[in-house]
N, C-alpha and C positions, 0 to 999 in steps of 0.2 A: 358162872362160866355161860350154862345153857343159853341166857341171854342176848350174852356177845354172841355166840354161836347164830342165833337165830337172827340177829341182828347183821349180820356179814353175812347170812346165808340171803335173807333179801336184796342187800343193794348187790349179790353176785348176781341172782336172778335177773334184776332192773339192769343190770352193766349188759350181761350177756344177752335180751332183748333188744339195748341199744347198739348195738354192734361195734361197741367203745373196746375194742380188745384191752388197750391198754390200762383201762381201767377194770378190767377182768382179771389181768393180770395179777395189777396191785391189788385188789379184794383178796382173788387167791391166793396169797402169798400170806395177806394178814391171817387169812382163815386156816393154812395151812399151817401156821405160827400159833395159834391158838387152839388146835386140834392137836399139837405136838406136846405143849405146855399142859392141856387136859388129861393128856397121855400121862404126863413127868407126876403132876401130884396125883395119878390115881384113880381120877374122876370116871374115867371109860377106861371099856377094854382093850379097844382098839382107835388107833387117829386115822384110819381107813374108810371112815365112813365116806357115802360117797351118795349122788345122784341129788342135785339140788335143780332143779326145774328141768332146763333142758343142757344145763352144765354143771357139771359137779367133780367130783374126787371119785375115784377108785379103789374098793376094800377089797384088802388080801386077806386070807387068813393067813394067821403062819407057815400051815403048811405050804402056801405058793407061796410064800416068803420066800421059803427053805429052796425052790425050784428054782429062784433066778439065781441068775448070775452073784458072785459074790461085790461086784460091784455097786449092782442094783437092790443087794439086801442092806448095803451100810447107806446107803444113798434114802430108799423109802425110809425105814428107823431112825435114820437123824433127823432130816428133813420134812417126815410128815406125809401129804396128800400130793404126792408132785403129777403124779398120772390122772390127767382127763379125759371124762366118757361122757358122750353126746349121742343123746336118744330120739333118733327120726324116724319117724312114721315112712314103712315104705307099702303100705296098704291100706284097708279100710279097717283091720282090726291087728295091723301086726307093726312091728317097730325092729331098727335096727338100731344095734348100740354100735360107737365109734372110742375107741381109744385109743389116747394119743401121748407120747411120753417124749418132751422135749427137753433137754436139760443137758448138761455138759457135753455137748460137744454131740449128743446121740440125739438122733429124729426117726423114733419108731411107731408108727401107726397100721391098727388093725381094724377091721369090722365083721361084724356075726349077727345072726338074728335073735341069740339069746346073749345073757350078760354071761352067764359059765362059759360059753366054747368063745368066748371074745376074748375073756382074761385067760383061756387056756392059749388061744395063739399068740397071745401079747408075751405071756412069758417063755413059748417057745420061739418068738423073733425075738425078743433079747437075748435069750441064749445065742440065737445065730449069730445077731450084730455084735455079740461081745468074743463070741469066738473067732470070729472074720474081722473081728479089731474094729469096726465101721464106727470109726470115732469123729466123723467130718459130716457137719450138717450137712443136709441137701436143704437149701433155703427155694421153698418154691412160690413164686411171686403169686398175689392172687388179684393183682390188678390187671385191666384188659391189654393195654401192649407190652407191658411189663410180662407178664404172662404170657403174652403172643410170641416175644423176641426170646424166651428162653425157649419156648415149643418148638418154632424152627432154627434155634440155634442148635438145641440138645439131640432131636429126634428127628424132626423132619429134613434136614439136611442133608443127612446120610442117606436116604434114601432115593434122591432124584441128583440128575446131573446140576454140572455148575450154572449153566444155560437156565435150564428150569428154576434154580433156585432164584436166577438173576432176575429173572423176569416176575416172578412170583412177589418178591419183596419191592420192586417196583410197583405191580399195581395194591400190594399193600399200603406201601406208605401215602399211595395218592388217592386212595379211595377208601381205605379203614380206617387206617389209624387217625386222621384228624377227625372223624365222627366220634370215635368211643375213646381214645386217647390213653389215659390211666384212668379210668372210672372203675369202680370194684366191679367184679365179674359176676358176684351174686347180684346186681344193682340191673343188669341190662336185663332187659324188657323184649317179650315179643314184636311188641311195637316197634323199639327201637331197630329192630331188622328188617320190620317189614317195611317201614319207614325208606332206609337208606336203598334196597332192593325195588321200591315204588320210583324212588326216586331215578334210578339209573334205567327203570322200563325194562322191556323184555331185548333183550341186548345181548353179547357175547361176555360185556364186562358184568352184568349183572347175574349173569353165569358163574362168574369167577371169583366174583365177593360173595356168593351162596357159597362156592367151594372151601373157601379160604375160611370165610365164619366157623362151619362144618367141623373142620378139622380141627380147629382151635379149641370150639367149646367142646366137642366129644373129649380134645383131650384133657379139657378143663374138669368133666366128669370123673375120667379117669384116675383123676389126681387128688381128686374128693372136695375140689374146692365149687363146684356144683352140683344140683342134687338132678335137674334138668337142662335140657336143651332147648335153649330159646328158639329154634329155629323148627321144634316140634309144632309151633301152631302158627307159622310163617307161609305164604300161600305164592309159591314161585312155581310162575310159566318159563320154562326152557323156551329161548329163541328157536327158532329153526336155522340150522345151520347151512347156507347157500356153499353148493355143492360147485367143482372146479366146472368152468368152461375152456374146452381147449381152442386153441386159438388154430383161425384154418390156414394149408401152407401159405394162401397168400398172406396172409397175415404175422407170420412168422418175419416172411422176407421184408414189409413194409417194417417191421420193428427191427430190426437186426440192418437194413437198409440204412434208415434215420438216423443212428446211432456212428455210422460206418465213420474211419478215423478219430474216433475217439474213445476212450475207456470204459466206455461200457458197450461197446458192443464185445467185444470179450467176454464180460462178465456178465449179459444178456443170453451170449451163446453156451455159456457153462452153466447156467440158470436151465435155458431150455433144453439142453443138450445132457443133461444128469439127471433132473428130477430133484436136485436139493431142495427140500425147506428153505424157506428165506431165512430162519433162525441158524441154520445152517450155512450162509456164504461165506459167513467171517474164518471159517474153518476150513476150509477148503485150499486143498494145495494139488500142485501138479506132483506124482510119484513117478516116475517113468511111465508108462502103458496108461496111468490110471488118473484119476482126480480121487484121492481120498477126502474123508471129509468127517467130521463127528456125529454117529447118530442120535439126534436130539429127543429122541424116544424109546432111549436105553432108561429101564426102569431100575428102584433099587439103588441108585447115587453111583455105577458102573458108568465107566466111558467107555463104549466101543465105538468103532468107525467102522464104514461101510467102503466100498469102492467101485466106484465106477469107469466102465473103459473108456477111453478115450476114441469116441467111435468115429465113424467116417464122415458125418454131419459136424462135428465138434472139430475135427484134428485142423482143418482150414484156418480157423481162428486162433490156432495158440502156437503157428509158427515163432519162434523164438523167445515164445514168453516161458519163464521157468518158474517168476511168481504171481500171485496171487493177489489184489489189494483191493478189498472190497468196501465202498464208502458205507455208511450206515443206511437201513433197509427203507429209511424214509426219501433217501435222495432216489435211489431206484424204482419205488414206489410212485413217485410224482413224475420223476421220467418217462415211465410206463404209460401213466395216465394221461402224458401230453398226447401222447403217438397213439394209444389205443384206449380209448375213454370208455369201453362198454368191458373193458379187462383189469382182471387184478395179478397183483403179482403171483401168486399161489396159481395160475391159469399155466404159470411155464410149466411147474411138475405134472397140472394134470395133462399138459399138450405132450410132456416128453411118455406119462404112461399107456396115452394113448398111440399114439406112434410105436411106441413096443410092440402093442398087441396085433396093432395094424401090421408091422415086420415080422410076424411069425417069431416073436422071441420068445423063449420056454418060460412061460410063469414061474421059476425056483430062480429063474436068473434075474426077471424081472423084479421078483419081491426082494432080490439081492440089492438091484441097484438102489430102489427107491426106499428102504431101511425098512423093511415088513417082517413079521415072524414068517415064517416058514410053516410053521404050526405043529406043534404036538411035539413028538417024537424026531421029527425031520427038522427040528432046531437043534438037540442032543446029537445027532449022528449024520449029521449031512455036512460035508467039509468040500464046499466047490473048489474048482483047481480055479487059477488063474486062464489058463487056455481055454477053460470050457465057456471062463466069464467076459475075455478076448473073444470067439468066436461069434458069440450069442449078440455080443455089441455090435460088430461088425455088422449085422445084419439091420442094424439101424442107419439105414443109408437109402433116402430117399429123393 
């Protein structure tokens, strides 16, 4: 029997180094059955011998088995070695031990820097799972696209606005997914990431790709799928963002006159005299004395609205207008480029902020208009009245 165990153990070590999980599981089951058979014949005191290379089976003493929930006591005694242990190097002379049980609908995983502590945590977590009835397997993918989708949908989506989520998914599907596809996460090397970022050059897109990859890899580490972040070795240079440039008053007039008698005049006037971000245009509505829109910079997945008074500069363009229909941002960008080739659409927001300052509007009101935080305690305890916002908005008259 010992020869059989040694042979199976050797096969298991080879299978574990090859990364063939299906083969590892098959050999593990054979070894488990052999150990159980050995116990039944009285050839060995316990079937729970463990540690064969980096992958093996955990040994529990009878006292430790008695601490397990009844469900698991029966499982371990009848089925043999079903809890897997991995030994990982965590320092020059230190190791980390990871114990995993994945059977009968349970998925329990713990780690510690010594075996006894790992076993203690494992027993504790098994009891907690049994008490809570956590009998549903949470299957976490280990390939890049599948894990990225799992992470975005299960966790990240809850922390951002719908608009931010949509934009991020668009970038992911266009720039990241085609490169990494369904490759195993642990096979992604720093060189792969470096090449992708180098191909994009020093740009805003490169920054966005780096940020998305960072979130995915950090989550994969927390799930125990990989131990190191491939980006740790990557050299990434952030591009310098260009700040907006306000239009002159002559350029304001030129822009609005050029689109006179077209739907673009109303839309450009709203963009110019409300300071909305381009990605907020499509959420804008006329609401009495205000233009309301979703604040796209709101964090934690909450939807928050901002209100900008219909100022004396905007009012002439809204006669009879009750509904706003913005086209795709690309159309407005192209239209503005035709009229003012040295400006970009975001410059309209910069212009609004500049004119508010020039007209003496209170800073607290300006921050409310553009959707910025008031800062610290002010966000909690400041609730500006509509009358105040309208009064300050009326100052925008030049």
